[in-house]
C-alpha positions, 0 to 999 in steps of 0.5 A: 514396800516402805518409802525408806526401804534399804535406807540408813537414817540418823535423827538428832534428838530422837528420844522424845517429841518430834524426834521420837515420832520421826524414828518410829515412822521412818522405821515403819517405812523400812529404814534402820535408825541411829539417833542421839539424845541428851539426858533421858535413858528411859526415853531413849529405850522407848524410842529404841523399842519402837524402832525394833518393833518394826524389825529394824536395826537401831543404835542410840547414843547419849551425846550432845549435839554440841560435843563435836568430838563425841559426834565424830566418834558416834558417826564413825561407830554408825558407819561401822555398824550400819554403813553410810547414812543416806538420810540425815534429819537435824531435829534437836533443838531447845527453846527457853521462854523469855523476853529479850530484855531479860534474856541473859547472855548464858541463855542466848548462848545456850540456845545458839550453841544447840540450835545453830552450832549443833546443826553444824557439828552433826551435819558436817561429818555426815555431809562428807560421807554423802559427798563421797557417795554422791547421794543423800538427803538432809532434812532440817527442822526449823520453825514458823517462829523463823518466818513470822513475827510470833510472840516467841523468844528472840533467841529461839527465832533467831536460831531457827532463822539460821537453820533456814539460811543454812538449808538454802545455802547448803542445798546449792552446794550439795546439789553438785554431789547429788545431795538434796537439802530441805527443811520443815517449818514446824508449827506448835506440836503437842510435845514437851517443847510445844507445851513449854510455850506460854499458854497465850501462845498455845491458845492463839494457835488453837484459836486462829489456826485453821485446824483449831488444835496443836499438831500431833508429832506423827503428822509431821513425821509422815510428811517428813518420810516422803520428803526424804524418800526417793519419790521426792527426787526433784525438790531441794532448797525448800522450806515447807510449813506444817503448822495447821494453817495458822493465819498469824 
């Protein structure tokens, strides 16, 4: 028996990095998985292969989280093929290394559009279905950059702080419909996004972090599987930090 037997899950940004590990671990725990991705068909195929090797059903959609019409069509298709989604994981995000003084308006809007507007576009249609079912789990992936004064980009930190507020306030509303909403504040992981950060930032994490290394994506995914499982029945509106014990 897996933690997620009989569950249907949607994971945004599931083709690589944390999203790929979330798809893999959740499928291993018994869930059928749907995910979206932005560009790489090869990466998406690799994720699909991981899902299917666990004997689970998988669906993949090449649609941006900022495409609200495409997202609605995707949700309708998932419902037809897999039924109501029980678990939603908002994982898709981008970061662009920059100083605030040189951040362009386009760069600011790109980050906000994907990390904040995309969160809204993806959550809304799934949330409505969960309301009708009067049950569901939502997990939002935010960042320690939203909670601490780290040397990361201001637009990224701002967008991830918005995810924290979104999580806490939605949890209050969602509780009326039997829906739990929690978040994970992720540290620096060995992913494309993590490796895109300045070397001095990664070195700081490895030097000052209690674990002394970057995180492995599957380490976050293993804990996430518990967070969205029925075993975690009394927790909502919380942000859990998983960053290797950083002291900054």
